[in-house]
Biopython code that builds the backbone (N, CA, C, O; Angstrom):
import numpy as np
from Bio.PDB.StructureBuilder import StructureBuilder

atoms = [
    (1, "MET", "N", (41.780, 22.956, -25.882)),
    (1, "MET", "CA", (43.197, 23.279, -25.872)),
    (1, "MET", "C", (44.000, 22.058, -26.325)),
    (1, "MET", "O", (43.682, 20.927, -25.958)),
    (2, "ALA", "N", (45.020, 22.290, -27.108)),
    (2, "ALA", "CA", (45.843, 21.211, -27.642)),
    (2, "ALA", "C", (46.658, 20.541, -26.540)),
    (2, "ALA", "O", (47.105, 21.183, -25.589)),
    (3, "THR", "N", (46.835, 19.242, -26.697)),
    (3, "THR", "CA", (47.655, 18.462, -25.778)),
    (3, "THR", "C", (48.959, 18.105, -26.469)),
    (3, "THR", "O", (48.951, 17.587, -27.586)),
    (4, "GLU", "N", (50.088, 18.379, -25.808)),
    (4, "GLU", "CA", (51.401, 18.046, -26.346)),
    (4, "GLU", "C", (51.983, 16.872, -25.566)),
    (4, "GLU", "O", (52.077, 16.914, -24.339)),
    (5, "THR", "N", (52.372, 15.826, -26.291)),
    (5, "THR", "CA", (52.948, 14.647, -25.654)),
    (5, "THR", "C", (54.343, 14.410, -26.224)),
    (5, "THR", "O", (54.497, 14.070, -27.397)),
    (6, "LYS", "N", (55.360, 14.595, -25.373)),
    (6, "LYS", "CA", (56.745, 14.324, -25.767)),
    (6, "LYS", "C", (56.966, 12.829, -25.653)),
    (6, "LYS", "O", (56.625, 12.213, -24.644)),
    (7, "LYS", "N", (57.548, 12.242, -26.715)),
    (7, "LYS", "CA", (57.655, 10.777, -26.685)),
    (7, "LYS", "C", (58.596, 10.259, -27.757)),
    (7, "LYS", "O", (59.074, 11.005, -28.611)),
    (8, "VAL", "N", (58.850, 8.958, -27.687)),
    (8, "VAL", "CA", (59.489, 8.245, -28.781)),
    (8, "VAL", "C", (58.403, 8.057, -29.830)),
    (8, "VAL", "O", (57.423, 7.351, -29.592)),
    (9, "LEU", "N", (58.570, 8.678, -30.974)),
    (9, "LEU", "CA", (57.541, 8.619, -32.010)),
    (9, "LEU", "C", (57.594, 7.312, -32.792)),
    (9, "LEU", "O", (56.564, 6.804, -33.236)),
    (10, "GLY", "N", (58.785, 6.778, -32.955)),
    (10, "GLY", "CA", (58.887, 5.534, -33.707)),
    (10, "GLY", "C", (60.230, 4.872, -33.514)),
    (10, "GLY", "O", (61.235, 5.532, -33.249)),
    (11, "GLN", "N", (60.237, 3.550, -33.651)),
    (11, "GLN", "CA", (61.454, 2.752, -33.592)),
    (11, "GLN", "C", (61.352, 1.669, -34.656)),
    (11, "GLN", "O", (60.285, 1.095, -34.876)),
    (12, "SER", "N", (62.484, 1.397, -35.317)),
    (12, "SER", "CA", (62.466, 0.370, -36.350)),
    (12, "SER", "C", (63.836, -0.270, -36.474)),
    (12, "SER", "O", (64.866, 0.366, -36.249)),
    (13, "HIS", "N", (63.822, -1.524, -36.832)),
    (13, "HIS", "CA", (65.025, -2.282, -37.187)),
    (13, "HIS", "C", (64.717, -2.886, -38.566)),
    (13, "HIS", "O", (64.415, -4.074, -38.681)),
    (14, "PRO", "N", (64.800, -2.032, -39.622)),
    (14, "PRO", "CA", (64.280, -2.442, -40.932)),
    (14, "PRO", "C", (65.077, -3.558, -41.595)),
    (14, "PRO", "O", (66.261, -3.749, -41.320)),
    (15, "ASN", "N", (64.406, -4.284, -42.464)),
    (15, "ASN", "CA", (65.088, -5.241, -43.328)),
    (15, "ASN", "C", (65.962, -4.476, -44.305)),
    (15, "ASN", "O", (65.666, -3.332, -44.647)),
    (16, "ALA", "N", (67.028, -5.100, -44.751)),
    (16, "ALA", "CA", (67.933, -4.470, -45.709)),
    (16, "ALA", "C", (67.221, -4.219, -47.030)),
    (16, "ALA", "O", (66.391, -5.013, -47.472)),
    (17, "THR", "N", (67.562, -3.109, -47.640)),
    (17, "THR", "CA", (67.100, -2.708, -48.978)),
    (17, "THR", "C", (65.589, -2.769, -49.149)),
    (17, "THR", "O", (65.088, -3.156, -50.205)),
    (18, "THR", "N", (64.871, -2.384, -48.100)),
    (18, "THR", "CA", (63.413, -2.366, -48.129)),
    (18, "THR", "C", (62.921, -1.036, -47.560)),
    (18, "THR", "O", (63.274, -0.679, -46.436)),
    (19, "ALA", "N", (62.115, -0.304, -48.319)),
    (19, "ALA", "CA", (61.545, 0.933, -47.801)),
    (19, "ALA", "C", (60.627, 0.593, -46.628)),
    (19, "ALA", "O", (59.757, -0.271, -46.738)),
    (20, "THR", "N", (60.830, 1.280, -45.509)),
    (20, "THR", "CA", (60.124, 0.966, -44.274)),
    (20, "THR", "C", (59.572, 2.244, -43.642)),
    (20, "THR", "O", (60.284, 3.244, -43.544)),
    (21, "THR", "N", (58.331, 2.219, -43.221)),
    (21, "THR", "CA", (57.756, 3.350, -42.488)),
    (21, "THR", "C", (58.175, 3.241, -41.027)),
    (21, "THR", "O", (57.901, 2.241, -40.363)),
    (22, "VAL", "N", (58.840, 4.277, -40.539)),
    (22, "VAL", "CA", (59.309, 4.305, -39.153)),
    (22, "VAL", "C", (58.275, 4.968, -38.250)),
    (22, "VAL", "O", (58.135, 4.598, -37.084)),
    (23, "TYR", "N", (57.546, 5.953, -38.790)),
    (23, "TYR", "CA", (56.544, 6.671, -37.995)),
    (23, "TYR", "C", (55.456, 7.208, -38.909)),
    (23, "TYR", "O", (55.732, 7.720, -39.994)),
    (24, "THR", "N", (54.213, 7.085, -38.454)),
    (24, "THR", "CA", (53.053, 7.662, -39.126)),
    (24, "THR", "C", (52.344, 8.579, -38.141)),
    (24, "THR", "O", (52.010, 8.160, -37.033)),
    (25, "VAL", "N", (52.113, 9.821, -38.534)),
    (25, "VAL", "CA", (51.392, 10.743, -37.662)),
    (25, "VAL", "C", (49.932, 10.297, -37.588)),
    (25, "VAL", "O", (49.285, 10.136, -38.623)),
    (26, "PRO", "N", (49.404, 10.095, -36.373)),
    (26, "PRO", "CA", (48.012, 9.658, -36.229)),
    (26, "PRO", "C", (47.014, 10.689, -36.763)),
    (26, "PRO", "O", (47.349, 11.860, -36.942)),
    (27, "ALA", "N", (45.800, 10.239, -37.009)),
    (27, "ALA", "CA", (44.707, 11.127, -37.438)),
    (27, "ALA", "C", (44.479, 12.220, -36.403)),
    (27, "ALA", "O", (44.682, 11.994, -35.210)),
    (28, "SER", "N", (44.067, 13.380, -36.838)),
    (28, "SER", "CA", (43.764, 14.532, -35.975)),
    (28, "SER", "C", (44.932, 14.927, -35.086)),
    (28, "SER", "O", (44.737, 15.414, -33.972)),
    (29, "THR", "N", (46.152, 14.716, -35.584)),
    (29, "THR", "CA", (47.358, 14.982, -34.799)),
    (29, "THR", "C", (48.394, 15.657, -35.691)),
    (29, "THR", "O", (48.431, 15.437, -36.902)),
    (30, "GLN", "N", (49.228, 16.476, -35.074)),
    (30, "GLN", "CA", (50.414, 17.025, -35.715)),
    (30, "GLN", "C", (51.608, 16.551, -34.912)),
    (30, "GLN", "O", (51.465, 16.137, -33.761)),
    (31, "ALA", "N", (52.787, 16.608, -35.514)),
    (31, "ALA", "CA", (53.983, 16.197, -34.789)),
    (31, "ALA", "C", (55.143, 17.129, -35.117)),
    (31, "ALA", "O", (55.231, 17.677, -36.216)),
    (32, "VAL", "N", (56.020, 17.294, -34.149)),
    (32, "VAL", "CA", (57.280, 17.999, -34.348)),
    (32, "VAL", "C", (58.375, 17.005, -33.994)),
    (32, "VAL", "O", (58.465, 16.539, -32.858)),
    (33, "VAL", "N", (59.202, 16.688, -34.978)),
    (33, "VAL", "CA", (60.289, 15.730, -34.784)),
    (33, "VAL", "C", (61.529, 16.500, -34.357)),
    (33, "VAL", "O", (61.992, 17.391, -35.070)),
    (34, "SER", "N", (62.066, 16.153, -33.191)),
    (34, "SER", "CA", (63.262, 16.835, -32.695)),
    (34, "SER", "C", (64.542, 16.148, -33.135)),
    (34, "SER", "O", (65.549, 16.813, -33.381)),
    (35, "SER", "N", (64.515, 14.813, -33.239)),
    (35, "SER", "CA", (65.722, 14.112, -33.663)),
    (35, "SER", "C", (65.395, 12.729, -34.211)),
    (35, "SER", "O", (64.401, 12.095, -33.858)),
    (36, "ILE", "N", (66.283, 12.305, -35.087)),
    (36, "ILE", "CA", (66.238, 10.961, -35.649)),
    (36, "ILE", "C", (67.632, 10.380, -35.433)),
    (36, "ILE", "O", (68.630, 10.998, -35.804)),
    (37, "VAL", "N", (67.697, 9.199, -34.837)),
    (37, "VAL", "CA", (68.976, 8.565, -34.521)),
    (37, "VAL", "C", (69.077, 7.260, -35.305)),
    (37, "VAL", "O", (68.209, 6.393, -35.205)),
    (38, "ILE", "N", (70.157, 7.132, -36.092)),
    (38, "ILE", "CA", (70.384, 5.944, -36.905)),
    (38, "ILE", "C", (71.644, 5.269, -36.379)),
    (38, "ILE", "O", (72.711, 5.882, -36.354)),
    (39, "CYS", "N", (71.531, 4.010, -35.957)),
    (39, "CYS", "CA", (72.630, 3.284, -35.317)),
    (39, "CYS", "C", (72.980, 2.027, -36.110)),
    (39, "CYS", "O", (72.119, 1.180, -36.352)),
    (40, "ASN", "N", (74.240, 1.910, -36.511)),
    (40, "ASN", "CA", (74.731, 0.710, -37.195)),
    (40, "ASN", "C", (75.330, -0.228, -36.150)),
    (40, "ASN", "O", (76.327, 0.107, -35.511)),
    (41, "GLN", "N", (74.735, -1.378, -35.980)),
    (41, "GLN", "CA", (75.143, -2.324, -34.945)),
    (41, "GLN", "C", (76.103, -3.385, -35.464)),
    (41, "GLN", "O", (76.255, -4.440, -34.849)),
    (42, "SER", "N", (76.750, -3.111, -36.590)),
    (42, "SER", "CA", (77.693, -4.046, -37.188)),
    (42, "SER", "C", (79.036, -3.348, -37.374)),
    (42, "SER", "O", (79.097, -2.120, -37.437)),
    (43, "ALA", "N", (80.098, -4.121, -37.460)),
    (43, "ALA", "CA", (81.421, -3.558, -37.724)),
    (43, "ALA", "C", (81.584, -3.158, -39.188)),
    (43, "ALA", "O", (82.554, -2.488, -39.541)),
    (44, "THR", "N", (80.652, -3.559, -40.033)),
    (44, "THR", "CA", (80.706, -3.273, -41.465)),
    (44, "THR", "C", (79.904, -2.015, -41.785)),
    (44, "THR", "O", (78.772, -1.872, -41.322)),
    (45, "ALA", "N", (80.467, -1.112, -42.562)),
    (45, "ALA", "CA", (79.777, 0.108, -42.968)),
    (45, "ALA", "C", (78.565, -0.216, -43.836)),
    (45, "ALA", "O", (78.523, -1.244, -44.513)),
    (46, "THR", "N", (77.593, 0.673, -43.803)),
    (46, "THR", "CA", (76.408, 0.539, -44.641)),
    (46, "THR", "C", (75.930, 1.937, -45.025)),
    (46, "THR", "O", (76.629, 2.918, -44.772)),
    (47, "THR", "N", (74.765, 2.038, -45.625)),
    (47, "THR", "CA", (74.200, 3.330, -46.003)),
    (47, "THR", "C", (72.754, 3.419, -45.507)),
    (47, "THR", "O", (72.141, 2.415, -45.144)),
    (48, "PHE", "N", (72.228, 4.650, -45.502)),
    (48, "PHE", "CA", (70.820, 4.826, -45.153)),
    (48, "PHE", "C", (70.225, 5.979, -45.950)),
    (48, "PHE", "O", (70.930, 6.838, -46.479)),
    (49, "ARG", "N", (68.883, 5.959, -46.014)),
    (49, "ARG", "CA", (68.087, 7.033, -46.611)),
    (49, "ARG", "C", (66.956, 7.355, -45.637)),
    (49, "ARG", "O", (66.419, 6.459, -44.987)),
    (50, "ILE", "N", (66.599, 8.623, -45.539)),
    (50, "ILE", "CA", (65.460, 9.066, -44.736)),
    (50, "ILE", "C", (64.644, 10.025, -45.592)),
    (50, "ILE", "O", (65.198, 10.922, -46.227)),
    (51, "TRP", "N", (63.322, 9.832, -45.609)),
    (51, "TRP", "CA", (62.468, 10.754, -46.357)),
    (51, "TRP", "C", (61.108, 10.907, -45.712)),
    (51, "TRP", "O", (60.706, 10.117, -44.857)),
    (52, "ILE", "N", (60.404, 11.957, -46.148)),
    (52, "ILE", "CA", (59.074, 12.285, -45.636)),
    (52, "ILE", "C", (58.066, 12.095, -46.758)),
    (52, "ILE", "O", (58.230, 12.649, -47.845)),
    (53, "ALA", "N", (57.028, 11.317, -46.498)),
    (53, "ALA", "CA", (55.932, 11.129, -47.454)),
    (53, "ALA", "C", (54.734, 11.907, -46.914)),
    (53, "ALA", "O", (54.045, 11.450, -46.003)),
    (54, "VAL", "N", (54.497, 13.075, -47.482)),
    (54, "VAL", "CA", (53.407, 13.939, -47.027)),
    (54, "VAL", "C", (52.067, 13.268, -47.306)),
    (54, "VAL", "O", (51.779, 12.859, -48.431)),
    (55, "ASN", "N", (51.259, 13.165, -46.260)),
    (55, "ASN", "CA", (49.919, 12.568, -46.350)),
    (55, "ASN", "C", (49.957, 11.172, -46.976)),
    (55, "ASN", "O", (49.052, 10.788, -47.716)),
    (56, "GLY", "N", (51.020, 10.418, -46.668)),
    (56, "GLY", "CA", (51.135, 9.038, -47.140)),
    (56, "GLY", "C", (51.394, 8.897, -48.624)),
    (56, "GLY", "O", (51.164, 7.828, -49.189)),
    (57, "ALA", "N", (51.870, 9.955, -49.273)),
    (57, "ALA", "CA", (52.110, 9.917, -50.724)),
    (57, "ALA", "C", (53.094, 8.818, -51.092)),
    (57, "ALA", "O", (53.913, 8.403, -50.272)),
    (58, "GLY", "N", (53.009, 8.354, -52.322)),
    (58, "GLY", "CA", (53.979, 7.390, -52.825)),
    (58, "GLY", "C", (55.364, 8.008, -52.832)),
    (58, "GLY", "O", (55.509, 9.230, -52.865)),
    (59, "ASP", "N", (56.380, 7.159, -52.800)),
    (59, "ASP", "CA", (57.760, 7.643, -52.736)),
    (59, "ASP", "C", (58.113, 8.445, -53.982)),
    (59, "ASP", "O", (57.753, 8.075, -55.099)),
    (60, "GLY", "N", (58.826, 9.554, -53.771)),
    (60, "GLY", "CA", (59.230, 10.415, -54.871)),
    (60, "GLY", "C", (60.539, 11.120, -54.562)),
    (60, "GLY", "O", (60.920, 11.253, -53.399)),
    (61, "ASN", "N", (61.217, 11.565, -55.588)),
    (61, "ASN", "CA", (62.533, 12.186, -55.435)),
    (61, "ASN", "C", (62.531, 13.451, -54.583)),
    (61, "ASN", "O", (63.554, 13.770, -53.975)),
    (62, "THR", "N", (61.430, 14.176, -54.518)),
    (62, "THR", "CA", (61.386, 15.420, -53.751)),
    (62, "THR", "C", (61.325, 15.197, -52.241)),
    (62, "THR", "O", (61.482, 16.148, -51.477)),
    (63, "GLN", "N", (61.103, 13.976, -51.803)),
    (63, "GLN", "CA", (60.860, 13.700, -50.384)),
    (63, "GLN", "C", (62.123, 13.475, -49.547)),
    (63, "GLN", "O", (62.057, 13.525, -48.319)),
    (64, "TYR", "N", (63.259, 13.230, -50.181)),
    (64, "TYR", "CA", (64.453, 12.794, -49.450)),
    (64, "TYR", "C", (65.092, 13.901, -48.618)),
    (64, "TYR", "O", (65.282, 15.024, -49.085)),
    (65, "LEU", "N", (65.419, 13.554, -47.371)),
    (65, "LEU", "CA", (66.218, 14.410, -46.507)),
    (65, "LEU", "C", (67.680, 13.947, -46.536)),
    (65, "LEU", "O", (68.603, 14.762, -46.508)),
    (66, "TYR", "N", (67.869, 12.637, -46.592)),
    (66, "TYR", "CA", (69.202, 12.017, -46.653)),
    (66, "TYR", "C", (69.125, 10.864, -47.643)),
    (66, "TYR", "O", (68.161, 10.098, -47.640)),
    (67, "TYR", "N", (70.144, 10.743, -48.491)),
    (67, "TYR", "CA", (70.105, 9.712, -49.531)),
    (67, "TYR", "C", (71.467, 9.024, -49.628)),
    (67, "TYR", "O", (72.475, 9.656, -49.943)),
    (68, "ASP", "N", (71.477, 7.734, -49.356)),
    (68, "ASP", "CA", (72.683, 6.904, -49.418)),
    (68, "ASP", "C", (73.857, 7.493, -48.627)),
    (68, "ASP", "O", (74.994, 7.525, -49.100)),
    (69, "VAL", "N", (73.551, 7.952, -47.420)),
    (69, "VAL", "CA", (74.581, 8.459, -46.515)),
    (69, "VAL", "C", (75.350, 7.275, -45.959)),
    (69, "VAL", "O", (74.755, 6.298, -45.504)),
    (70, "SER", "N", (76.666, 7.361, -45.994)),
    (70, "SER", "CA", (77.509, 6.287, -45.470)),
    (70, "SER", "C", (77.483, 6.315, -43.941)),
    (70, "SER", "O", (77.650, 7.366, -43.322)),
    (71, "LEU", "N", (77.271, 5.146, -43.349)),
    (71, "LEU", "CA", (77.251, 4.999, -41.901)),
    (71, "LEU", "C", (78.313, 3.975, -41.526)),
    (71, "LEU", "O", (78.128, 2.778, -41.750)),
    (72, "PRO", "N", (79.434, 4.439, -40.952)),
    (72, "PRO", "CA", (80.514, 3.516, -40.608)),
    (72, "PRO", "C", (80.052, 2.426, -39.642)),
    (72, "PRO", "O", (79.033, 2.563, -38.966)),
    (73, "GLY", "N", (80.820, 1.353, -39.596)),
    (73, "GLY", "CA", (80.515, 0.266, -38.671)),
    (73, "GLY", "C", (80.557, 0.734, -37.231)),
    (73, "GLY", "O", (81.380, 1.572, -36.862)),
    (74, "ASN", "N", (79.658, 0.184, -36.415)),
    (74, "ASN", "CA", (79.582, 0.504, -34.986)),
    (74, "ASN", "C", (79.514, 2.009, -34.731)),
    (74, "ASN", "O", (80.168, 2.523, -33.824)),
    (75, "ASP", "N", (78.725, 2.700, -35.530)),
    (75, "ASP", "CA", (78.626, 4.150, -35.396)),
    (75, "ASP", "C", (77.157, 4.575, -35.387)),
    (75, "ASP", "O", (76.266, 3.811, -35.761)),
    (76, "THR", "N", (76.932, 5.810, -34.952)),
    (76, "THR", "CA", (75.590, 6.371, -34.874)),
    (76, "THR", "C", (75.577, 7.730, -35.552)),
    (76, "THR", "O", (76.508, 8.521, -35.398)),
    (77, "PHE", "N", (74.506, 7.999, -36.309)),
    (77, "PHE", "CA", (74.305, 9.276, -36.983)),
    (77, "PHE", "C", (73.087, 9.917, -36.344)),
    (77, "PHE", "O", (72.009, 9.323, -36.328)),
    (78, "VAL", "N", (73.248, 11.133, -35.813)),
    (78, "VAL", "CA", (72.150, 11.823, -35.145)),
    (78, "VAL", "C", (71.728, 13.019, -35.983)),
    (78, "VAL", "O", (72.543, 13.884, -36.305)),
    (79, "ILE", "N", (70.447, 13.061, -36.333)),
    (79, "ILE", "CA", (69.872, 14.171, -37.071)),
    (79, "ILE", "C", (69.090, 15.013, -36.069)),
    (79, "ILE", "O", (68.065, 14.568, -35.551)),
    (80, "THR", "N", (69.564, 16.223, -35.794)),
    (80, "THR", "CA", (68.846, 17.144, -34.925)),
    (80, "THR", "C", (68.113, 18.109, -35.841)),
    (80, "THR", "O", (68.735, 18.876, -36.575)),
    (81, "ILE", "N", (66.786, 18.067, -35.794)),
    (81, "ILE", "CA", (65.983, 18.760, -36.804)),
    (81, "ILE", "C", (64.642, 19.137, -36.192)),
    (81, "ILE", "O", (64.250, 18.575, -35.169)),
    (82, "GLY", "N", (63.952, 20.057, -36.789)),
    (82, "GLY", "CA", (62.634, 20.452, -36.307)),
    (82, "GLY", "C", (61.588, 20.244, -37.388)),
    (82, "GLY", "O", (60.938, 21.196, -37.819)),
    (83, "ILE", "N", (61.426, 19.021, -37.821)),
    (83, "ILE", "CA", (60.454, 18.723, -38.871)),
    (83, "ILE", "C", (59.049, 18.836, -38.293)),
    (83, "ILE", "O", (58.758, 18.292, -37.228)),
    (84, "THR", "N", (58.184, 19.548, -39.005)),
    (84, "THR", "CA", (56.786, 19.616, -38.602)),
    (84, "THR", "C", (55.980, 18.750, -39.561)),
    (84, "THR", "O", (56.132, 18.849, -40.779)),
    (85, "LEU", "N", (55.128, 17.904, -39.006)),
    (85, "LEU", "CA", (54.358, 16.950, -39.798)),
    (85, "LEU", "C", (52.875, 17.056, -39.482)),
    (85, "LEU", "O", (52.484, 17.372, -38.358)),
    (86, "GLY", "N", (52.060, 16.787, -40.486)),
    (86, "GLY", "CA", (50.617, 16.770, -40.311)),
    (86, "GLY", "C", (50.093, 15.353, -40.247)),
    (86, "GLY", "O", (50.839, 14.394, -40.444)),
    (87, "ALA", "N", (48.813, 15.226, -39.972)),
    (87, "ALA", "CA", (48.176, 13.910, -39.890)),
    (87, "ALA", "C", (48.445, 13.117, -41.167)),
    (87, "ALA", "O", (48.349, 13.646, -42.274)),
    (88, "ALA", "N", (48.782, 11.846, -40.993)),
    (88, "ALA", "CA", (49.028, 10.876, -42.066)),
    (88, "ALA", "C", (50.369, 11.059, -42.769)),
    (88, "ALA", "O", (50.660, 10.321, -43.711)),
    (89, "ASP", "N", (51.198, 12.016, -42.346)),
    (89, "ASP", "CA", (52.548, 12.111, -42.900)),
    (89, "ASP", "C", (53.389, 10.949, -42.367)),
    (89, "ASP", "O", (53.176, 10.478, -41.250)),
    (90, "LEU", "N", (54.342, 10.495, -43.176)),
    (90, "LEU", "CA", (55.178, 9.343, -42.824)),
    (90, "LEU", "C", (56.649, 9.726, -42.799)),
    (90, "LEU", "O", (57.101, 10.537, -43.608)),
    (91, "ILE", "N", (57.388, 9.145, -41.875)),
    (91, "ILE", "CA", (58.852, 9.158, -41.946)),
    (91, "ILE", "C", (59.240, 7.765, -42.412)),
    (91, "ILE", "O", (58.889, 6.764, -41.787)),
    (92, "ARG", "N", (59.967, 7.718, -43.517)),
    (92, "ARG", "CA", (60.340, 6.431, -44.096)),
    (92, "ARG", "C", (61.852, 6.306, -44.135)),
    (92, "ARG", "O", (62.570, 7.305, -44.136)),
    (93, "ALA", "N", (62.327, 5.071, -44.166)),
    (93, "ALA", "CA", (63.762, 4.801, -44.171)),
    (93, "ALA", "C", (64.088, 3.614, -45.065)),
    (93, "ALA", "O", (63.233, 2.781, -45.367)),
    (94, "TYR", "N", (65.329, 3.565, -45.473)),
    (94, "TYR", "CA", (65.865, 2.469, -46.281)),
    (94, "TYR", "C", (67.297, 2.296, -45.813)),
    (94, "TYR", "O", (68.039, 3.275, -45.728)),
    (95, "VAL", "N", (67.696, 1.085, -45.510)),
    (95, "VAL", "CA", (69.056, 0.830, -45.045)),
    (95, "VAL", "C", (69.710, -0.227, -45.922)),
    (95, "VAL", "O", (69.038, -1.104, -46.464)),
    (96, "GLY", "N", (71.023, -0.133, -46.053)),
    (96, "GLY", "CA", (71.747, -1.069, -46.898)),
    (96, "GLY", "C", (71.976, -2.417, -46.255)),
    (96, "GLY", "O", (72.255, -3.393, -46.951)),
    (97, "ALA", "N", (71.864, -2.491, -44.936)),
    (97, "ALA", "CA", (72.080, -3.748, -44.214)),
    (97, "ALA", "C", (71.073, -3.849, -43.076)),
    (97, "ALA", "O", (70.615, -2.834, -42.551)),
    (98, "ALA", "N", (70.735, -5.063, -42.702)),
    (98, "ALA", "CA", (69.743, -5.293, -41.647)),
    (98, "ALA", "C", (70.359, -5.198, -40.256)),
    (98, "ALA", "O", (69.925, -5.879, -39.328)),
    (99, "THR", "N", (71.366, -4.354, -40.121)),
    (99, "THR", "CA", (72.056, -4.175, -38.841)),
    (99, "THR", "C", (71.831, -2.779, -38.270)),
    (99, "THR", "O", (72.535, -2.354, -37.354)),
    (100, "VAL", "N", (70.853, -2.077, -38.811)),
    (100, "VAL", "CA", (70.634, -0.677, -38.461)),
    (100, "VAL", "C", (69.324, -0.526, -37.689)),
    (100, "VAL", "O", (68.310, -1.129, -38.041)),
    (101, "SER", "N", (69.362, 0.288, -36.632)),
    (101, "SER", "CA", (68.130, 0.652, -35.928)),
    (101, "SER", "C", (67.907, 2.149, -36.077)),
    (101, "SER", "O", (68.856, 2.927, -36.177)),
    (102, "ILE", "N", (66.634, 2.539, -36.090)),
    (102, "ILE", "CA", (66.255, 3.938, -36.267)),
    (102, "ILE", "C", (65.269, 4.310, -35.164)),
    (102, "ILE", "O", (64.292, 3.601, -34.926)),
    (103, "ASN", "N", (65.536, 5.422, -34.500)),
    (103, "ASN", "CA", (64.664, 5.935, -33.455)),
    (103, "ASN", "C", (64.291, 7.371, -33.780)),
    (103, "ASN", "O", (65.146, 8.166, -34.171)),
    (104, "VAL", "N", (63.011, 7.708, -33.619)),
    (104, "VAL", "CA", (62.508, 9.051, -33.900)),
    (104, "VAL", "C", (61.921, 9.608, -32.601)),
    (104, "VAL", "O", (61.110, 8.953, -31.946)),
    (105, "PHE", "N", (62.341, 10.832, -32.235)),
    (105, "PHE", "CA", (61.896, 11.469, -31.000)),
    (105, "PHE", "C", (61.220, 12.795, -31.310)),
    (105, "PHE", "O", (61.615, 13.490, -32.246)),
    (106, "GLY", "N", (60.201, 13.151, -30.529)),
    (106, "GLY", "CA", (59.542, 14.419, -30.758)),
    (106, "GLY", "C", (58.296, 14.604, -29.928)),
    (106, "GLY", "O", (58.157, 14.027, -28.849)),
    (107, "VAL", "N", (57.380, 15.426, -30.449)),
    (107, "VAL", "CA", (56.166, 15.817, -29.736)),
    (107, "VAL", "C", (54.963, 15.598, -30.658)),
    (107, "VAL", "O", (54.982, 16.012, -31.818)),
    (108, "GLU", "N", (53.924, 14.951, -30.141)),
    (108, "GLU", "CA", (52.651, 14.872, -30.837)),
    (108, "GLU", "C", (51.704, 15.912, -30.236)),
    (108, "GLU", "O", (51.631, 16.081, -29.019)),
    (109, "ILE", "N", (50.987, 16.600, -31.117)),
    (109, "ILE", "CA", (50.058, 17.649, -30.693)),
    (109, "ILE", "C", (48.670, 17.256, -31.172)),
    (109, "ILE", "O", (48.422, 17.123, -32.370)),
    (110, "SER", "N", (47.766, 17.071, -30.209)),
    (110, "SER", "CA", (46.403, 16.644, -30.577)),
    (110, "SER", "C", (45.363, 17.483, -29.852)),
    (110, "SER", "O", (44.164, 17.272, -30.033)),
]
sb = StructureBuilder()
sb.init_structure("model")
sb.init_model(0)
sb.init_chain("A")
sb.init_seg("    ")
for serial, (resi, resn, name, xyz) in enumerate(atoms, 1):
    if name == "N":
        sb.init_residue(resn, " ", resi, " ")
    sb.init_atom(name, np.array(xyz, "f"), 0.0, 1.0, " ", f" {name:<3s}", serial, name[0])
structure = sb.get_structure()
């Protein structure tokens, strides 16, 4: 019988203008992402991108969920979503400034 574990799937404070993997689905596991929270910890606005790399694929235009979304200073953007992911799928992010944190919440099924 499958085991479901509700948890923080990933947390990141990425470097500016660098593609960063926030979460990788472990081997022999599936995941359901309930929310992604992007927080700008600076008074200066910035942008972010979020995408899914299926089975660790290289970055491509078809993968983007959000692209260069403006994030005001001292603000948080909450994505409430039901993304289903398979083993080795990645959630990746890119931020315009190194003042952004990203948290991913959901369920792993193994």
